[in-house]
C-alpha positions as CSV (number, residue, x, y, z in Angstrom):
1,M,-55.3,49.0,-18.9
2,L,-58.8,48.0,-20.1
3,G,-58.7,49.7,-23.5
4,A,-57.9,52.8,-25.5
5,H,-60.1,55.1,-27.5
6,A,-59.2,54.5,-31.1
7,Q,-61.5,56.7,-33.2
8,V,-58.2,58.0,-34.6
9,P,-55.8,55.0,-34.9
10,S,-52.6,56.9,-34.5
11,A,-53.9,58.5,-31.3
12,A,-54.6,55.1,-29.9
13,E,-51.1,53.9,-30.7
14,L,-49.6,56.9,-28.9
15,S,-52.0,56.5,-26.0
16,I,-51.0,52.9,-25.3
17,G,-47.3,53.7,-25.5
18,V,-47.6,56.6,-23.1
19,R,-49.9,54.8,-20.6
20,T,-48.5,51.3,-20.3
21,E,-46.3,50.9,-17.3
22,G,-42.8,49.7,-17.9
23,A,-43.2,50.1,-21.7
24,E,-40.2,52.3,-22.4
25,G,-39.5,50.3,-25.5
26,L,-43.1,50.2,-26.7
27,T,-43.6,51.8,-30.0
28,R,-46.5,52.5,-32.4
29,A,-45.1,49.6,-34.5
30,D,-45.6,47.3,-31.5
31,V,-49.3,48.3,-31.3
32,R,-49.8,47.7,-35.0
33,A,-48.2,44.3,-34.7
34,A,-50.6,43.4,-31.9
35,L,-53.4,44.5,-34.2
36,W,-52.4,43.1,-37.5
37,E,-49.8,40.4,-36.8
38,D,-50.4,38.4,-33.6
39,G,-54.1,39.6,-33.2
40,S,-53.8,40.2,-29.5
41,L,-55.6,43.5,-29.9
42,V,-58.8,44.3,-31.8
43,R,-60.2,47.6,-33.0
44,T,-63.9,47.6,-32.6
45,H,-66.9,49.5,-31.3
46,G,-66.8,49.8,-27.6
47,P,-68.5,52.0,-24.9
48,R,-71.0,54.5,-26.3
49,G,-70.6,52.9,-29.7
50,T,-67.2,54.7,-30.3
51,V,-64.1,52.9,-31.6
52,H,-61.7,51.4,-29.1
53,L,-58.7,49.1,-29.0
54,L,-59.5,46.1,-26.8
55,P,-57.6,42.9,-25.9
56,T,-58.9,40.2,-28.1
57,A,-58.9,37.7,-25.2
58,E,-61.3,39.9,-23.3
59,L,-63.9,40.3,-26.1
60,P,-66.3,37.8,-24.4
61,L,-66.4,40.1,-21.3
62,W,-66.8,43.3,-23.3
63,T,-69.6,41.9,-25.5
64,A,-71.5,40.6,-22.5
65,A,-71.2,44.1,-20.8
66,L,-71.9,46.2,-23.9
67,T,-74.9,44.2,-25.0
68,A,-76.4,44.6,-21.5
69,V,-76.4,48.4,-21.8
70,P,-79.6,49.8,-23.4
71,D,-79.2,52.0,-26.4
72,G,-80.1,55.7,-25.9
73,P,-83.2,57.2,-27.4
74,N,-83.4,56.8,-31.1
75,T,-83.7,60.3,-32.5
76,F,-84.6,59.2,-36.0
77,P,-88.3,59.4,-37.2
78,P,-90.1,56.1,-37.0
79,D,-90.0,55.6,-40.8
80,I,-86.2,55.6,-40.7
81,R,-85.6,53.4,-37.7
82,L,-85.0,49.6,-37.6
83,T,-87.2,47.3,-35.6
84,E,-85.6,45.0,-33.1
85,D,-86.2,42.1,-35.5
86,Q,-84.6,44.0,-38.4
87,T,-81.6,44.9,-36.1
88,E,-81.1,41.2,-35.3
89,Q,-81.2,40.4,-39.0
90,V,-78.6,43.1,-39.9
91,V,-76.2,42.1,-37.1
92,S,-76.5,38.4,-38.1
93,A,-76.0,39.3,-41.8
94,I,-72.9,41.4,-41.0
95,G,-71.3,38.5,-39.1
96,E,-72.0,36.1,-41.9
97,A,-70.7,38.4,-44.6
98,L,-67.5,39.2,-42.8
99,E,-66.5,35.6,-41.9
100,G,-62.9,35.2,-43.2
101,R,-63.2,38.3,-45.3
102,F,-62.1,42.0,-45.3
103,L,-64.8,44.2,-46.8
104,T,-65.2,48.0,-47.3
105,V,-68.4,49.6,-46.1
106,E,-69.7,49.6,-49.7
107,E,-69.0,45.9,-50.1
108,L,-70.5,45.1,-46.8
109,S,-73.6,47.1,-47.6
110,E,-74.2,45.0,-50.7
111,E,-73.8,41.8,-48.6
112,V,-76.2,43.0,-45.9
113,V,-78.9,44.0,-48.4
114,A,-78.6,40.7,-50.2
115,R,-79.0,38.8,-46.9
116,T,-81.8,40.8,-45.4
117,G,-83.8,42.7,-48.0
118,P,-84.0,46.0,-50.0
119,W,-85.3,47.8,-46.8
120,A,-81.8,47.6,-45.3
121,G,-80.3,49.6,-48.2
122,D,-82.8,52.4,-48.3
123,L,-80.9,55.7,-48.2
124,V,-82.7,57.3,-45.3
125,M,-80.1,57.9,-42.6
126,P,-78.8,61.5,-42.5
127,A,-75.0,61.5,-42.0
128,F,-72.3,64.0,-42.9
129,Q,-74.5,65.9,-45.4
130,E,-75.5,62.8,-47.2
131,L,-77.8,59.8,-46.7
132,W,-76.5,56.4,-45.6
133,P,-78.4,53.1,-46.0
134,R,-80.8,52.2,-43.2
135,W,-78.7,49.3,-41.9
136,R,-75.8,51.5,-40.8
137,Q,-77.8,52.7,-37.8
138,V,-76.7,49.5,-36.1
139,L,-73.1,49.1,-37.3
140,H,-71.9,49.7,-33.8
141,R,-74.3,47.1,-32.4
142,A,-72.5,44.5,-34.7
143,G,-69.2,45.5,-33.2
144,Q,-70.4,45.4,-29.6
145,S,-71.9,42.0,-30.1
146,G,-68.7,40.5,-31.6
147,A,-69.9,40.2,-35.2
148,L,-67.6,42.9,-36.6
149,C,-64.3,44.6,-36.0
150,F,-62.0,46.8,-38.1
151,G,-59.5,45.3,-40.6
152,P,-56.4,46.9,-42.1
153,N,-57.1,49.8,-44.4
154,R,-57.3,49.1,-48.1
155,G,-55.6,52.2,-49.4
156,R,-57.7,55.1,-48.0
157,K,-60.7,52.9,-47.4
158,V,-61.6,51.3,-44.0
159,T,-62.2,47.6,-44.0
160,Y,-64.2,45.4,-41.7
161,T,-63.8,41.7,-40.7
162,R,-65.1,39.3,-38.1
163,P,-63.1,38.9,-34.9
164,P,-62.2,35.4,-33.7
165,H,-65.1,33.3,-32.6
166,F,-65.7,32.9,-28.8
167,T,-68.3,31.5,-26.5
168,P,-70.6,34.4,-25.5
169,L,-71.1,35.2,-21.8
170,P,-74.6,36.1,-20.6
171,P,-75.4,39.8,-21.1
172,G,-74.0,41.8,-18.2
173,G,-71.7,39.0,-17.2
174,G,-69.3,40.0,-14.5
175,P,-67.3,38.7,-11.6
176,T,-69.7,35.9,-10.8
177,T,-70.0,34.7,-14.4
178,P,-67.7,31.7,-15.3
179,G,-65.3,32.5,-18.1
180,P,-61.9,34.3,-18.6
181,P,-60.4,36.1,-15.7
182,L,-61.5,39.7,-15.3
183,P,-59.0,42.5,-16.1
184,D,-57.6,44.2,-13.0
185,G,-59.9,47.2,-13.3
186,L,-63.0,45.0,-13.2
187,R,-62.1,42.6,-10.4
188,P,-64.4,42.1,-7.4
189,G,-64.0,45.0,-5.0
190,N,-63.3,47.5,-7.7
191,P,-65.8,50.3,-7.3
192,T,-66.8,50.5,-11.0
193,P,-69.3,47.9,-12.0
194,L,-68.8,46.2,-15.4
195,R,-72.0,47.8,-16.9
196,Q,-70.8,51.2,-15.9
197,V,-67.5,50.8,-17.7
198,A,-69.3,49.4,-20.7
199,G,-71.7,52.4,-20.6
200,G,-68.8,54.8,-20.6
201,T,-69.5,56.3,-17.2
202,H,-65.9,56.0,-16.3
203,C,-62.6,56.2,-18.2
204,L,-61.0,53.0,-19.4
205,D,-57.5,53.8,-18.0
206,H,-56.6,51.8,-14.9
207,F,-52.8,52.1,-14.7
208,P,-49.9,54.0,-13.1
209,L,-47.7,56.4,-15.1
210,H,-44.2,57.6,-14.9
211,S,-43.3,61.2,-15.4
212,P,-40.3,62.2,-17.6
213,G,-38.2,62.4,-14.4
214,G,-39.0,58.7,-13.7
215,E,-41.1,59.2,-10.6
216,R,-44.2,57.0,-10.4
217,R,-47.5,58.9,-10.5
218,T,-51.2,58.0,-11.0
219,G,-53.8,59.9,-13.0
220,G,-54.7,63.5,-12.4
221,G,-58.2,64.9,-12.8
222,P,-61.5,63.2,-13.5
223,V,-62.7,62.9,-17.1
224,R,-65.0,65.9,-17.8
225,G,-68.6,64.8,-17.3
226,H,-67.6,61.5,-15.7
227,P,-67.4,61.0,-11.9
228,G,-64.1,60.2,-10.4
229,V,-64.0,57.5,-7.8
230,G,-61.6,56.4,-5.1
231,G,-58.6,54.2,-5.4
232,G,-55.6,56.4,-5.9
233,G,-56.7,57.9,-9.2
234,R,-57.6,54.5,-10.8
235,H,-60.6,56.1,-12.6
236,T,-59.0,59.4,-13.6
237,L,-57.1,60.5,-16.6
238,P,-53.4,61.6,-16.4
239,H,-52.7,65.3,-16.6
240,P,-51.7,66.5,-20.1
241,H,-50.1,63.7,-22.1
């Protein structure tokens, strides 16, 4: 299993419990312990900039792949966008601000503006019937580059922190790049290239399942809008959870 979509944390906890082979005793508490106690999982921005649970040990692979995938077209008017230089400043500021700390988005915003300039805090980004500061356009880029991940909630507020430091791999690093061993779903010979997984062109579930009756089965139909590929359902989602 490469990762789990975690936009809704409780859904990710259930997803991992249902999908992990031989995990009859795995509970939501086990997933939370992996996140907040032993740190073997991290909740961060993954493919398509959406939130995923990923193995902490595999962050070098994910950041190499995710940073190699170009962003889609920027739909904001030019006077709202960040330049590439400004983007780099913001991502660097986020990593510095979160070092050893857990900050809410409001606290992080103050730190980013202090480290970059007033332009980063301009309320110009339309979102949810309000305007967000300019720098938040690239919050996901900070996650994908390893400068940011989610921390435990502070009451009803989300917090962010910096994941453990690691030696970055070259962008697009894959089976020929020295470094940690690749997850099963990304090993040489697997039909899904690393960049395709990072770009979200295939589902992240690469594992067998067991039905309530105990028989082993692999996934069912392809993800809507995403091509299924061969290999006994390795790139397909299971039928209704």
